[in-house]
N, C-alpha and C positions, 0 to 999 in steps of 0.2 A: 731318164725313163729306162727301166729294165724291161727286157722282152722275154716272153715265155712262148715257146712253140710246143704244141702237143701233137705227137704222132702216135696214133693207135687205131683201134677198131671201133665198133659201135658202142662199146662200153665207155671208152673215153669220149666218144661223141656225145654221150648222154642219152642213148636210146633206151627206152623201156617199152614193154608191151602193155597196152591199155585194153583190158577186157571190155570195158564199156564201149570203146571205139572199135574194137575188133581188129586193131592194127598196132604197129609200132609207132611211137611218137617220141619227141624230144622233151625231156623234163625241164629244160631251161638252158641257160648259157653257162658253160663250164668256166669255173674260176671267176665268176662275175664280181665277187668281193675284191679280188686282187685287181681286176680291171678298174673298179671304182676307186681303188687306192692309188692308182697312177701307173700300174703296170700295163704294158702292151701285151695283150694275150691273143694268140692266134691258134685256133684249134684246127689242125690239119688232119684230124682223124676221119676215117671213112668206114661206113658200115661194110662189113665183109672183108676188110683189109687184112692182109698177111704182112709178114716182115718184108717180103719182096715188094709189095705195094709201098711200104714205108721207105724203102731205099729209093724208089723212083720219085716219091713225093719230096723227100728231104733234099734231093739234088735240084729240085725245081724251086723249093721254098727257102732254102738256106744257101744263098749264092754269094754272100758278102761276108767279110770277117765279122765274127759274132762275139766280140769280147764281153758284151753286156747281155748275152742271151743264155737262157737256160732251156734245154731241150728235154722234154719228157717222152719216154718211149713206153709203150704197152702193147706187146704182141705175143701171140701164142695161141689164143683162143680159136681163131680161124685156121691157123697153121696146123693144128692138131686134128682138125675136123676131117671127115671123110665125105665122099659122094654117096650119100645114103640111098639114093635111087638105084645106083648100080648094085649096091650090096643087097638091096631089097629084091632086085631082079635075079641075082645069082649069089646066094650066101656061101657057096662053095668056092668062090673065086678068091684070088689074092689081090689085096688092095693096099695102097699106100696113102698116107694123109696128104692134105693139100701141100704141106711143106715137110718132107721127110726130116727127121731130127738132125742129121748131119748138115743138111742144107739150111735148116733153121738156124743152127749154131753159126754157120759160115756167114749167112746174110745178116744176122744180128750183130756179129762182130764188125761187119762192113759198115752198117749204119752208124754204129758207135764211133768207129774210127773217122768216118766222114765228118760227123758233128764236132768231134774233138779237133780234127785238123782245121776246121773253120773257126776254132777258138771258143766254141760253146761249152758250157758246163752241161754234163749229161747226167740225168737221173732215170732210173729204171723202175717201172711199176710192175709188181707181180700180178697174178691173175685172180679175179674174183671167183670163188668156188662156185661150181654149178650144182644143181639138184638133179641127180641121176634119174629119178622117177619122172619128174616133170619134163626133163629134156628128152627122155626116151619117148614119152607120149607126144612131144612136140615134133620130133624128127620123123616119127612114124605115122603122123596124122593122115597122110594120103598114101602111105606105103604099107608094106607087110611087116607088122610088128613081129610076127613069128620068125620071119627070115632074118631080120636084123638082129633079133635076140639070139637066134641060133649062131650067127657069126660072132657076136660079142661074147657070148657065154653067159653073162648076166648083166643087168643094167648098170651095176656099180662100176663096170669096166669103163664106162664113160667118165666117171669121176677120176678113176685111177690114171687113165690115159691123159686126161687134162692136167692132173697133178704132176705127171711126168714132165710135161712141157713147162709147167710152172716152175718146177725145180730147176730145169735147165736154164730158164730165163734168170733165175736167182743166181745160179752159178756163173753165168755170163757177166752179170753185174759185178760179182765179186772178182772175177778174173780181170776185168778192165777197170777196177777201182771206181765203179760208178755207185753212188749212194742209192740204196734200195728204198723205194717208197712202198711200205708194206700196207697195201690196201686189202690184203687177203685175211690177215689175222683177225681184224675186228669182226669180219663176217663169221669166221670159224669160232670165235670166242662168244658170239651171241648164243644164247640158250636155244634159239630157234632161228638160224640164219635164213631159212627159207622164207621167213616173213619179210626179208629184205630183198627177195628176188621176185621177178615177174612170173606170170603164168607159164612162160615158155621155159623156165628153169635155168636160164643162162644169163639173162639181162637183169641187173638190179632194178628194183622198182624206184619210185620217186624218193622214198625214204633212204634206200640204199645209195642212190646217186648223191643225195645230200651229204651222207656220211663220207663218201669218196671225196667230195669237194672239200670238206673240212680237213681231211687227211692230206690232200694235195696242197691246200693253202698253207697248212702248218709246215709241210716239208719244203716248200718253195720260199715262203716269206721268211 
């Protein structure tokens, strides 16, 4: 039996926003088809996780030699995010993301090295693109839209900043010779990728998650 460990955030966990329920839900079990085919699949992804969370988790979950193990990493979406309530309260202040870029690069390298030192094969997922307009409305729903917009400059800065971290993750994969699982391009190549995203503008909807699962299964199997 081959083992697959998934370390990521809410997107790898399978979270989507249900307008009907008015809350986030899980679309289903990630990589269920591979599990049915005989793989041991453990999803260690956590909503809100950063790459620092991932480092703590992998040291707990991968403690034995892992010659038959493939590890999937997907980080960056929460790392590049900001404390929007602080910015809403004072848009003239100076703010840093949850994981500054140099620290993000350093920690991502550390989680990769740890997995490889344990004998696991490592694959890196890039980031699902967000919808700036929807995400802007989401993060400001109980805050000051004007103040956050004033700090950002324009809503599309959300997309560009997220893309900056995505590109960094892709460069890290290349630097450490980790195969890249490109879950981003199929969204971008869709004639209306927002139809694959939830109301919050950042989580895939059920259809989007199903597409991600197909891509992951192809890359791993």
